[in-house]
N, C-alpha and C positions, 0 to 999 in steps of 0.2 A: 927378755933377751930379744934382740933385734936380729932378724935374719940377714945373712950376707947376700945381698942382691947383685946379680949380674944383669946389666941392662940388656934388653932384647936387641937383636941386630936391627939397624935402622931400616933396612929394606923390608923387614917383616912386620913392622908396626902397622902399615896400611892394611896388610892382610888380616891382622887381628881385628882392626876396626871394622873392616868390611864384613868379616864373619859375624861380629856382634850385631851390626846393623841388619844383616840378612836374617839373623835369628829373631829380630824384633818385628820383621814384616809379617802382617797377617797372612796366614796360610803358607808361610815359607816352609818348604820341604827340606829340612836339614837332617843329616844322618850322623851318627856317632862314628868315630874312627876306632879301629882296632885298638884295644887296650884302654878305652875309656872305662871309668869306674862308676858303677851305679851304686848309690847310697840310699837305701830305703829301710833302714832299721826303724826310723821314727817318722819319716815324712808322711806317708799315707795314713798312719795312725792319727796324725795331727791335721788331716785334711789338705795336705800339700802333695804335689806330684813328686816323684823320686828325684833326687839330685843326680845330675850327670856331671862327673868330674873329668874334664879333658886332660888326662894324665900326660899324654905325649906333648901337648901344647905347653904345659908347665915344664916338662922335662927338657924341652928345647931351650928354655930360658934360664933354668936354675939347676944346680947340681942336686943330686939325690939328697945329700946331707942337709940342705936347707929345710926341706919338709920333714925328712925322716930322722933327723938328729936334732936340729935347732928348734923346729916347731913341734916335735914329739909324735908325729904320725907313725903308727905301727905299719909294718910291711904287709899287712893282710887287709884286703878290702872289707870295710865295715867293722874292723876290730876296735876302732876307737869309739869310746862312749862320749860323743859330743852332741851338743844341741845348739840351737840358735843363740841361747844365752851365752854359751862359750864363745861363739863367733862374734857376737856383738861386743863382748868384753875383750876382744883382741887375741883370743886363743885360736889355735888351729888355723882355719881359713881366714879368720878375722885379723891375723897378723898382717896380711897384705890387703885383704878386701875390706878396707877401712875408709874408702872414698879419697884416699891420697895416692896410694900405690896402685890400687885397682878399684873397680866399682864397689860400692858398699851394699849392705844388706837390704836397702830399699828397693833394689832391682831383683825381686824374688825370682821372676821367671827366667833369669839368665842362668840360674843354677838349678832351680826346681823345674826341670823341663822334660823329664822322662815320661814315657808312657805309664799310665797307672797299671799296677800289677807287676812291674819289674822287680826282680829279686836283687838284693845286694850282691855285687860281684863284678868281675871284669868282663866287659862285653866285646864282641867282635863287631866289625863295621856294619852299620845299618840296622842293628837290632834294637838299639835303645831309643832311637828317634830324638836324641838330645842335640845340643848345639855343638857337639865336638866335631866340627868339620875341619878342624885345624890339621 
């Protein structure tokens, strides 16, 4: 099932690109925005930093139903039992993060960017240290 995509506003594309570039700079101090989701059910157990999902950045571009109906995400942070194999096989995040619509899984640090020790849940601004500066 292919998600129905609504293209981002033209004026905001440069902001998204700038934010990703800033997140890649060594020592860049970026902060999560209120409502970002920390996913750490499996990350640290597998030697990776927690995932910081910039919820509002995605919500500005897509309707709720794209992720929560068409892609099958539950409405509770961490409630989905997904792993990297699912994403690589085009499920959940992998429906868009496939190298065509958005960056692919080879760019681990763009998602696995949270401070070690964070618990799964919704974070307020500045507490997750992830790339969610959007």
